[in-house]
C-alpha positions as CSV (number, residue, x, y, z in Angstrom):
1,X,-4.4,-61.6,53.9
2,X,-2.1,-63.1,52.1
3,X,0.9,-60.4,51.6
4,X,3.5,-62.4,49.5
5,X,4.6,-65.8,49.3
6,X,8.3,-66.6,48.3
7,X,9.3,-70.4,46.7
8,X,12.5,-71.8,46.4
9,X,13.5,-75.0,44.8
10,X,9.9,-76.4,44.9
11,X,9.0,-78.6,42.1
12,X,9.8,-76.7,39.0
13,X,9.9,-73.3,41.0
14,X,13.8,-72.2,41.2
15,X,12.7,-69.1,43.0
16,X,9.8,-67.0,42.8
17,X,8.4,-63.9,45.0
18,X,4.7,-63.6,44.4
19,X,2.8,-60.4,45.8
20,X,-1.0,-60.1,46.5
21,X,-3.6,-57.3,47.5
22,X,-7.0,-57.2,48.6
23,X,-10.0,-58.1,46.2
24,X,-9.4,-61.1,43.5
25,X,-6.1,-62.0,42.7
26,X,-5.7,-64.4,39.7
27,X,-3.3,-67.0,38.5
28,X,-3.2,-67.6,34.8
29,X,-0.8,-69.6,32.1
30,X,-0.6,-72.4,29.9
31,X,-1.4,-76.0,31.0
32,X,1.4,-77.2,33.0
33,X,3.2,-74.1,33.6
34,X,2.8,-74.5,37.3
35,X,-0.2,-72.7,38.3
36,X,-1.4,-75.5,41.2
37,X,2.4,-75.7,42.6
38,X,1.8,-72.1,43.8
39,X,-1.4,-73.3,45.6
40,X,0.4,-76.6,46.4
41,X,2.9,-74.4,48.0
42,X,0.4,-72.5,50.2
43,X,-1.6,-75.3,51.3
44,X,1.8,-76.5,53.1
45,X,1.9,-73.4,55.2
46,X,-1.8,-74.4,56.2
47,X,0.0,-77.7,58.0
48,X,-0.1,-80.4,54.6
49,X,2.0,-82.7,55.0
50,X,4.8,-82.6,52.3
51,X,6.6,-84.9,49.9
52,X,10.0,-85.0,49.6
53,X,10.1,-85.8,46.3
54,X,8.8,-81.9,45.5
55,X,12.1,-80.7,46.3
56,X,13.3,-79.5,43.1
57,X,16.3,-82.0,41.2
58,X,19.7,-80.9,42.5
59,X,18.8,-78.6,45.5
60,X,19.3,-79.6,48.9
61,X,16.4,-78.5,50.4
62,X,12.8,-76.3,49.4
63,X,11.5,-73.5,51.4
64,X,7.7,-71.6,51.2
65,X,7.9,-68.3,53.3
66,X,4.4,-66.5,53.7
67,X,3.4,-63.2,55.1
68,X,-0.1,-62.6,56.5
69,X,-1.8,-59.8,58.1
70,X,-5.0,-61.0,60.1
71,X,-8.0,-58.8,60.3
72,X,-8.6,-60.6,63.8
73,X,-4.3,-61.0,64.6
74,X,-5.2,-60.7,68.2
75,X,-6.8,-63.9,68.3
76,X,-4.5,-65.7,66.4
77,X,-1.9,-64.2,68.3
78,X,-3.6,-65.5,71.8
79,X,-3.7,-68.7,70.5
80,X,0.0,-68.5,69.7
81,X,0.8,-67.5,73.0
82,X,-0.7,-70.1,74.6
83,X,1.5,-72.5,72.8
84,X,4.5,-70.4,73.5
85,X,4.8,-68.8,70.5
86,X,5.6,-64.9,70.0
87,X,2.8,-63.1,67.9
88,X,2.5,-59.3,67.5
89,X,-1.3,-58.4,66.5
90,X,0.3,-55.1,64.6
91,X,3.0,-57.0,62.6
92,X,2.4,-59.3,59.9
93,X,2.6,-63.4,60.4
94,X,5.3,-65.1,59.2
95,X,5.1,-68.7,58.4
96,X,7.8,-70.8,56.9
97,X,8.2,-74.5,55.8
98,X,11.6,-76.0,54.8
99,X,11.7,-79.5,53.2
100,X,14.8,-81.4,52.6
101,X,15.6,-83.7,50.2
102,X,16.1,-86.6,52.8
103,X,12.4,-86.1,53.5
104,X,12.4,-84.1,56.7
105,X,10.1,-81.6,57.2
106,X,10.6,-78.1,59.5
107,X,8.1,-75.2,60.1
108,X,8.3,-71.8,61.7
109,X,6.0,-69.4,62.8
110,X,7.9,-66.1,63.4
111,X,11.0,-67.5,63.2
112,X,10.1,-69.7,66.6
113,X,10.0,-73.9,65.9
114,X,6.3,-75.0,65.2
115,X,4.7,-78.3,64.7
116,X,2.1,-79.1,61.7
117,X,-0.2,-79.4,64.2
118,X,0.1,-75.6,65.0
119,X,0.0,-75.0,61.9
120,X,-3.1,-76.9,60.9
121,X,-4.7,-75.3,64.1
122,X,-3.5,-71.8,62.5
123,X,-5.4,-72.2,58.9
124,X,-8.4,-71.0,60.0
125,X,-6.7,-67.6,60.6
126,X,-5.3,-67.8,57.3
127,X,-6.9,-69.5,54.1
128,X,-9.1,-72.0,52.8
129,X,-8.3,-73.5,49.5
130,X,-10.7,-74.4,47.9
131,X,-9.8,-77.0,45.3
132,X,-11.8,-80.0,43.7
133,X,-10.8,-82.1,46.7
134,X,-11.3,-79.5,49.2
135,X,-14.9,-78.7,47.9
136,X,-16.0,-82.4,47.9
137,X,-15.3,-82.2,51.8
138,X,-17.0,-79.0,51.9
139,X,-20.2,-80.9,50.8
140,X,-20.1,-83.6,53.6
141,X,-22.8,-83.6,56.4
142,X,-21.3,-82.0,59.1
143,X,-20.0,-79.0,56.8
144,X,-22.9,-78.9,54.9
145,X,-24.7,-77.9,58.6
146,X,-22.1,-75.2,59.2
147,X,-22.9,-73.7,55.8
148,X,-26.6,-73.6,56.5
149,X,-25.8,-72.2,59.9
150,X,-23.8,-69.3,58.4
151,X,-27.1,-68.4,55.8
152,X,-29.2,-68.7,59.2
153,X,-26.8,-66.0,60.8
154,X,-26.7,-68.6,64.1
155,X,-23.6,-67.1,65.2
156,X,-24.1,-66.0,68.8
157,X,-26.8,-68.8,69.0
158,X,-24.4,-71.7,68.2
159,X,-21.9,-69.9,70.8
160,X,-24.6,-70.1,73.2
161,X,-25.7,-73.6,72.1
162,X,-21.9,-75.0,72.7
163,X,-21.7,-73.4,76.1
164,X,-24.9,-75.1,77.2
165,X,-23.6,-78.5,75.9
166,X,-20.2,-78.2,77.7
167,X,-22.4,-77.5,80.6
168,X,-24.6,-80.4,80.3
169,X,-21.3,-82.4,79.3
170,X,-19.7,-81.5,82.5
171,X,-22.7,-82.1,84.5
172,X,-23.3,-85.7,83.2
173,X,-19.8,-86.3,83.4
174,X,-20.0,-85.4,87.4
175,X,-23.0,-87.4,87.6
176,X,-20.9,-90.7,86.0
177,X,-18.2,-89.9,88.2
178,X,-20.2,-89.5,91.5
179,X,-22.4,-92.9,90.2
180,X,-18.3,-94.7,90.0
181,X,-17.2,-93.8,93.2
182,X,-20.6,-94.5,94.9
183,X,-20.0,-98.2,93.3
184,X,-16.9,-98.0,94.5
185,X,-17.4,-96.7,97.8
186,X,-20.1,-99.5,98.6
187,X,-17.5,-102.2,97.6
188,X,-15.4,-101.1,100.5
189,X,-17.5,-99.1,102.9
190,X,-17.4,-102.3,105.6
191,X,-13.3,-102.5,104.9
192,X,-13.2,-98.4,105.6
193,X,-15.1,-99.0,108.9
194,X,-13.0,-101.9,109.9
195,X,-10.0,-99.7,109.5
196,X,-11.5,-96.9,111.3
197,X,-12.7,-98.6,114.2
198,X,-9.5,-100.6,114.6
199,X,-7.5,-96.9,114.1
200,X,-9.9,-95.2,116.7
201,X,-9.6,-98.0,119.1
202,X,-5.8,-97.8,119.0
203,X,-5.9,-94.3,120.6
204,X,-2.6,-93.7,118.4
205,X,-0.7,-90.3,119.3
206,X,1.7,-88.5,117.2
207,X,5.2,-89.5,118.0
208,X,4.3,-92.0,120.6
209,X,6.6,-94.6,119.0
210,X,9.4,-92.9,119.2
211,X,9.1,-91.8,123.1
212,X,8.3,-95.8,123.9
213,X,11.1,-96.8,122.1
214,X,13.3,-94.9,124.1
215,X,11.6,-95.6,127.7
216,X,11.8,-99.4,126.2
217,X,15.7,-98.9,125.8
218,X,15.8,-97.6,129.3
219,X,13.9,-100.5,131.0
220,X,15.2,-103.1,128.9
221,X,18.5,-102.3,130.8
222,X,17.0,-101.7,134.3
223,X,18.3,-105.1,135.7
224,X,22.1,-103.8,135.3
225,X,21.2,-100.1,136.3
226,X,19.6,-101.9,139.6
227,X,22.6,-103.5,140.4
228,X,24.7,-100.5,140.1
229,X,22.3,-98.3,142.1
230,X,22.2,-100.9,145.0
231,X,25.9,-101.3,144.9
232,X,26.5,-97.3,144.9
233,X,23.8,-97.3,148.0
234,X,25.6,-100.1,149.9
235,X,28.8,-98.6,149.1
236,X,27.5,-95.0,150.6
237,X,25.1,-95.9,153.4
238,X,24.1,-99.4,153.9
239,X,27.6,-101.3,154.8
240,X,29.9,-101.9,157.8
241,X,32.0,-99.6,155.9
242,X,29.7,-97.0,154.3
243,X,31.3,-94.2,153.5
244,X,28.4,-92.4,155.5
245,X,29.6,-94.3,158.8
246,X,32.9,-92.8,158.1
247,X,32.0,-89.3,157.7
248,X,30.4,-89.4,160.7
249,X,33.4,-90.5,162.5
250,X,35.5,-88.0,161.0
251,X,32.6,-85.1,161.9
252,X,33.3,-86.4,165.5
253,X,37.0,-86.0,165.0
254,X,36.7,-82.3,163.6
255,X,34.4,-81.6,166.3
256,X,36.9,-81.9,168.9
257,X,39.7,-80.5,166.9
258,X,37.4,-77.2,166.5
259,X,37.8,-76.8,170.4
260,X,41.2,-77.5,170.2
261,X,41.9,-74.9,167.3
262,X,39.5,-72.0,166.8
263,X,40.6,-71.8,163.6
264,X,39.7,-75.2,162.5
265,X,35.8,-73.9,163.2
266,X,34.5,-74.0,159.8
267,X,35.5,-77.6,159.2
268,X,32.8,-79.5,161.1
269,X,29.6,-77.7,159.5
270,X,31.2,-78.2,155.9
271,X,31.6,-82.0,156.7
272,X,28.2,-82.0,157.8
273,X,26.8,-80.6,154.7
274,X,28.6,-83.0,152.8
275,X,27.3,-85.6,155.1
276,X,23.3,-84.3,154.3
277,X,24.2,-84.5,150.5
278,X,25.3,-87.9,150.8
279,X,22.3,-89.3,152.9
280,X,20.3,-87.4,150.1
281,X,21.9,-89.4,147.3
282,X,21.4,-92.8,148.7
283,X,18.0,-91.8,149.5
284,X,17.5,-91.4,146.0
285,X,19.6,-94.4,145.4
286,X,17.0,-96.3,147.6
287,X,13.7,-94.8,146.2
288,X,14.7,-96.0,142.6
289,X,15.4,-99.3,143.7
290,X,12.3,-99.9,145.4
291,X,10.4,-98.1,142.2
292,X,12.6,-100.4,140.2
293,X,10.8,-103.7,141.1
294,X,7.3,-102.3,139.0
295,X,9.6,-101.6,135.7
296,X,9.2,-105.5,134.3
297,X,5.5,-104.7,134.6
298,X,6.0,-101.7,132.4
299,X,8.5,-103.2,129.8
300,X,6.1,-105.4,129.2
301,X,3.1,-102.6,128.4
302,X,5.5,-100.8,126.3
303,X,6.8,-104.0,124.4
304,X,2.8,-104.6,123.8
305,X,2.2,-101.1,122.7
306,X,5.0,-101.1,120.4
307,X,4.1,-104.4,119.1
308,X,0.8,-102.8,118.0
309,X,2.2,-99.9,116.8
310,X,4.6,-102.1,114.4
311,X,1.5,-104.2,112.9
312,X,-0.5,-100.8,112.4
313,X,2.3,-99.4,110.3
314,X,2.8,-102.8,108.4
315,X,-0.7,-102.6,107.1
316,X,-1.2,-98.4,106.9
317,X,1.9,-97.1,106.3
318,X,5.6,-97.3,106.8
319,X,5.3,-94.7,109.5
320,X,3.0,-93.7,112.7
321,X,2.4,-90.3,110.5
322,X,1.4,-91.9,107.8
323,X,-1.0,-94.3,109.7
324,X,-2.5,-91.3,111.3
325,X,-3.1,-89.4,107.7
326,X,-4.8,-92.5,106.9
327,X,-7.2,-92.4,109.8
328,X,-7.9,-88.7,108.7
329,X,-8.8,-89.8,105.5
330,X,-10.9,-92.8,106.5
331,X,-13.0,-90.5,108.6
332,X,-13.2,-88.2,105.5
333,X,-14.4,-90.9,103.4
334,X,-17.0,-92.3,106.0
335,X,-18.6,-88.7,106.7
336,X,-18.5,-88.6,102.6
337,X,-20.2,-91.9,102.7
338,X,-23.3,-90.3,104.8
339,X,-24.0,-87.6,102.3
340,X,-22.8,-89.2,99.0
341,X,-27.1,-89.9,98.2
342,X,-27.8,-86.5,99.1
343,X,-24.6,-85.4,96.3
344,X,-25.8,-87.7,93.8
345,X,-29.1,-86.5,93.8
346,X,-28.1,-82.8,93.7
347,X,-26.0,-83.5,90.7
348,X,-28.4,-85.4,89.1
349,X,-30.9,-82.6,89.6
350,X,-28.2,-80.2,87.9
351,X,-28.1,-82.5,84.5
352,X,-31.4,-82.3,84.2
353,X,-31.6,-78.7,84.5
354,X,-28.5,-78.3,82.1
355,X,-30.3,-80.8,79.2
356,X,-33.4,-78.8,79.8
357,X,-31.8,-75.3,78.6
358,X,-29.7,-77.3,76.3
359,X,-33.0,-78.7,74.7
360,X,-34.5,-75.0,74.6
361,X,-31.5,-73.9,72.6
362,X,-31.1,-77.0,70.4
363,X,-34.5,-76.5,69.7
364,X,-34.5,-72.9,69.0
365,X,-31.8,-73.3,66.4
366,X,-33.3,-76.5,65.2
367,X,-36.5,-73.9,64.2
368,X,-34.1,-71.4,62.6
369,X,-32.3,-74.1,60.3
370,X,-35.8,-75.7,58.9
371,X,-36.6,-72.1,58.1
372,X,-33.6,-71.0,56.7
373,X,-33.2,-74.5,54.5
374,X,-35.5,-73.8,52.1
375,X,-34.4,-70.5,51.6
376,X,-30.7,-71.3,50.5
377,X,-31.7,-74.1,48.5
378,X,-33.4,-71.8,46.4
379,X,-30.8,-69.1,46.7
380,X,-28.2,-71.4,45.6
381,X,-30.3,-72.9,42.7
382,X,-30.2,-69.5,41.7
383,X,-26.8,-68.7,41.5
384,X,-25.9,-71.9,40.0
385,X,-28.4,-71.4,37.3
386,X,-26.6,-68.1,36.7
387,X,-23.2,-70.3,36.0
388,X,-25.4,-72.5,33.7
389,X,-25.8,-75.2,36.1
390,X,-29.8,-76.5,35.9
391,X,-29.0,-77.2,39.7
392,X,-32.2,-78.4,41.9
393,X,-31.7,-78.4,45.2
394,X,-33.3,-79.9,48.6
395,X,-31.8,-79.3,52.2
396,X,-33.5,-82.0,54.7
397,X,-32.3,-81.9,58.6
398,X,-32.9,-84.9,60.6
399,X,-33.1,-84.6,64.7
400,X,-31.2,-86.6,67.1
401,X,-33.2,-85.7,69.9
402,X,-31.7,-88.4,72.2
403,X,-28.8,-87.3,74.4
404,X,-26.6,-89.8,72.9
405,X,-27.5,-87.4,69.5
406,X,-26.5,-84.1,70.9
407,X,-23.6,-82.2,69.9
408,X,-21.9,-78.6,70.5
409,X,-23.9,-77.5,67.7
410,X,-27.1,-79.0,68.5
411,X,-29.2,-82.0,67.5
412,X,-29.7,-81.3,63.7
413,X,-27.7,-83.2,61.0
414,X,-28.2,-81.4,57.1
415,X,-28.4,-83.3,54.0
416,X,-27.5,-81.4,50.7
417,X,-29.0,-83.3,47.9
418,X,-29.5,-82.3,44.8
419,X,-29.5,-83.0,41.0
420,X,-27.8,-81.1,37.5
421,X,-30.1,-83.3,35.1
422,X,-33.7,-82.7,35.1
423,X,-35.8,-85.7,35.6
424,X,-33.1,-87.2,37.1
425,X,-33.5,-88.5,41.1
426,X,-31.8,-86.2,43.9
427,X,-28.7,-87.3,45.5
428,X,-25.8,-86.1,47.5
429,X,-24.2,-83.4,45.5
430,X,-20.6,-85.1,45.9
431,X,-22.1,-88.1,44.3
432,X,-24.1,-86.3,41.4
433,X,-21.3,-83.5,40.6
434,X,-18.2,-83.8,39.0
435,X,-15.0,-81.9,40.6
436,X,-15.2,-78.9,38.7
437,X,-19.1,-78.9,39.2
438,X,-18.5,-79.1,42.9
439,X,-16.1,-76.5,42.9
440,X,-18.6,-73.8,41.1
441,X,-21.2,-74.9,43.5
442,X,-19.2,-73.8,46.4
443,X,-18.9,-70.5,45.3
444,X,-22.7,-70.6,44.6
445,X,-23.4,-71.6,47.8
446,X,-20.8,-68.6,48.9
447,X,-22.3,-65.9,47.1
448,X,-25.6,-67.0,48.4
449,X,-24.5,-67.0,52.0
450,X,-22.6,-63.7,51.4
451,X,-25.9,-62.0,49.8
452,X,-27.6,-62.7,52.6
453,X,-25.5,-60.7,54.7
454,X,-23.8,-63.5,56.3
455,X,-20.0,-63.8,56.5
456,X,-18.3,-66.6,57.2
457,X,-18.9,-69.0,60.8
458,X,-16.0,-67.9,62.4
459,X,-16.9,-64.0,62.5
460,X,-15.0,-60.8,61.3
461,X,-11.7,-62.5,61.1
462,X,-12.8,-64.6,58.2
463,X,-13.3,-61.1,56.1
464,X,-9.6,-61.1,56.1
465,X,-8.7,-64.9,55.0
466,X,-7.5,-65.7,51.8
467,X,-9.9,-68.1,49.7
468,X,-8.3,-69.9,47.1
469,X,-10.1,-71.6,44.1
470,X,-8.3,-74.4,41.7
471,X,-9.8,-74.9,38.6
472,X,-13.3,-73.4,39.8
473,X,-13.7,-73.2,35.5
474,X,-13.6,-76.8,34.3
475,X,-16.1,-77.4,31.9
476,X,-17.5,-73.8,31.6
477,X,-17.2,-71.2,29.2
478,X,-19.3,-68.0,27.5
479,X,-21.9,-66.4,29.5
480,X,-21.2,-69.0,32.5
481,X,-17.8,-67.9,32.6
482,X,-18.5,-64.6,33.1
483,X,-20.8,-65.4,35.5
484,X,-18.7,-67.2,37.6
485,X,-16.3,-64.1,37.1
486,X,-18.6,-61.8,38.6
487,X,-20.0,-63.9,41.5
488,X,-15.9,-64.1,42.1
489,X,-15.1,-60.6,42.2
490,X,-18.8,-59.7,44.5
491,X,-17.0,-62.3,47.2
492,X,-13.9,-60.5,47.2
493,X,-15.4,-57.3,48.3
494,X,-15.5,-59.5,51.6
495,X,-12.5,-62.1,50.9
496,X,-9.2,-61.9,49.6
497,X,-9.5,-64.3,46.6
498,X,-6.9,-66.4,45.0
499,X,-8.0,-68.0,41.6
500,X,-6.3,-70.3,39.1
501,X,-7.8,-70.2,36.0
502,X,-7.8,-70.9,31.9
503,X,-10.8,-68.2,31.3
504,X,-10.6,-65.1,30.2
505,X,-13.7,-64.3,31.1
506,X,-12.7,-65.0,34.8
507,X,-8.9,-63.4,34.7
508,X,-10.4,-60.0,33.6
509,X,-12.5,-59.5,36.6
510,X,-9.0,-59.7,38.7
511,X,-8.2,-56.9,40.9
512,X,-4.3,-58.4,40.7
513,X,-3.4,-60.6,37.7
514,X,0.1,-63.1,37.9
515,X,1.2,-64.7,35.1
516,X,2.6,-68.2,35.8
517,X,5.1,-69.1,32.9
518,X,7.8,-72.5,32.3
519,X,10.4,-71.5,30.6
520,X,13.2,-73.7,29.4
521,X,17.2,-72.8,30.1
522,X,20.1,-74.3,29.4
523,X,17.8,-77.4,28.6
524,X,16.2,-77.5,32.4
525,X,12.5,-76.2,32.9
526,X,12.3,-73.2,35.1
527,X,8.8,-71.6,36.4
528,X,8.5,-67.7,36.2
529,X,6.0,-65.9,38.1
530,X,5.1,-62.1,36.8
531,X,2.3,-59.6,37.8
532,X,1.2,-58.0,34.8
533,X,-0.3,-54.5,34.2
534,X,-1.6,-52.6,31.7
535,X,-0.4,-53.8,28.2
536,X,1.0,-57.0,29.9
537,X,-2.6,-57.7,31.0
538,X,-4.2,-57.5,27.9
539,X,-1.8,-59.4,26.1
540,X,-2.3,-62.5,28.5
541,X,-6.2,-61.8,28.1
542,X,-5.7,-62.3,24.3
543,X,-3.5,-65.4,24.8
544,X,-6.3,-67.3,27.0
545,X,-9.1,-66.0,24.2
546,X,-7.2,-67.1,21.2
547,X,-3.9,-68.9,22.1
548,X,-1.9,-66.2,20.5
549,X,-1.5,-62.3,22.4
550,X,-0.4,-60.6,19.5
551,X,-3.6,-61.3,17.2
552,X,-5.2,-57.5,16.9
553,X,-8.4,-59.3,17.1
554,X,-7.8,-60.8,20.0
555,X,-6.2,-57.9,21.5
556,X,-9.3,-55.6,21.0
557,X,-11.5,-58.4,22.2
558,X,-9.6,-58.8,26.0
559,X,-9.3,-54.9,26.1
560,X,-13.3,-54.7,25.4
561,X,-13.6,-57.5,28.1
562,X,-11.2,-55.9,30.6
563,X,-13.2,-52.6,30.0
564,X,-16.0,-54.1,30.7
565,X,-15.7,-56.2,33.6
566,X,-14.1,-52.8,35.6
567,X,-16.8,-50.9,34.2
568,X,-18.8,-49.3,37.4
569,X,-16.4,-50.7,39.9
């Protein structure tokens, strides 16, 4: 429900603060006073694009500030939370738009920056404006089907139908993805097999390239290492002047010394140990030089292996680790290929099952629609007749039962065809009614739905929405105008209504009456909005009746109309 609307520097409005209540809120005033400007300002809070020219002359910016209390505030808060905007379900929702003279626009939801797309997404929780243009949109095929569904009370069925459609859509998409993957797989299967066999034959091991590089560096220097080892061996053991021969001679001398001097008995064993260590070193050198004769062959093997690894890394990845990853992926691809036909068949069976489930629900919804269509047509005719519109209406349904025509709402399309002139052929309502007539037909449609015990398709939250009727009274008067007023009053028991009107017969049914008046101060126009009560309201009704609020007869008639409108309420 719209609680308040504050407008600053917008068109001819310098500053206005409007407060609204539950039920029927009426805006009245002279032609050109700015009544529709209030509706235009509200539409900006619902995400309509703005024109910089609406900024009041001489002002830097215009601002519109609206406070809404929502019945399903938790739902709106959840939607906003997904977009990073905080909202408290127990507090009014504050929407603000700012327009500067340069053409730039800013929007805020609860003081947090918002986009126009976010405002438009939030709008269904806030208000719906039924101007002549919006009424024209309402009588389009997709919208007409939604109205029929509301009348037929298909809310829960449509939720289940939309879920069945989504299940079928996803299953069908899965089949298409599998089929596409299957085509791609068949094109690449031979290549995958070749690559897999090549990598398997290579018998790769993680980290082996690094180990082989180290061994290669050692073997590449084997010649120099062999030369050094042989030189060391000769020096230690295998030359006329080898250290081993000198140590042996020294050992004999120490043994002789120990016989002559008992204090030197420990020296011969120590030297014997040194000779033994030297012999071990020499033996190791001799064995290494013999083994090094096979190093040339090993070096060739390593170079051949490294060459293979380099080639595989160039083909499948810059590193051996990535080559191994690709090998594992190939194994998975080839394994998947073995069972691809089975998966595709299973997915196709799921599509068939989902399609049958969807078709059952769509057919059930279609039956309900066909049953409800003539009843809705007759109900709207009755409501229109009460508003002095001799409507003849036919609601036809066409089914698109091929999958290409399936939607979340089923496979039906609706067409509201009628005429307001007896004897004339049926045509689309948008083609046979004026803007004012379309607005009243929309009212007739909504009242018919409401009287059938059905609220708006969005559920309980719609009871708190603001429904705006702009110029619904165009071209009517007398008894028809009173009937429109009563219809609006009845509808206001379920919705908050905001109605811009020129007719006293409609204004008398208002629960809250606001007067929009244009004044001139210091040679400049200003629009002022006042809430009317008591005698002020009688005066305004009298002005709407006779053009003069002080006319005693008009005042008396106004008081009688007000009393009659509120009798029994």
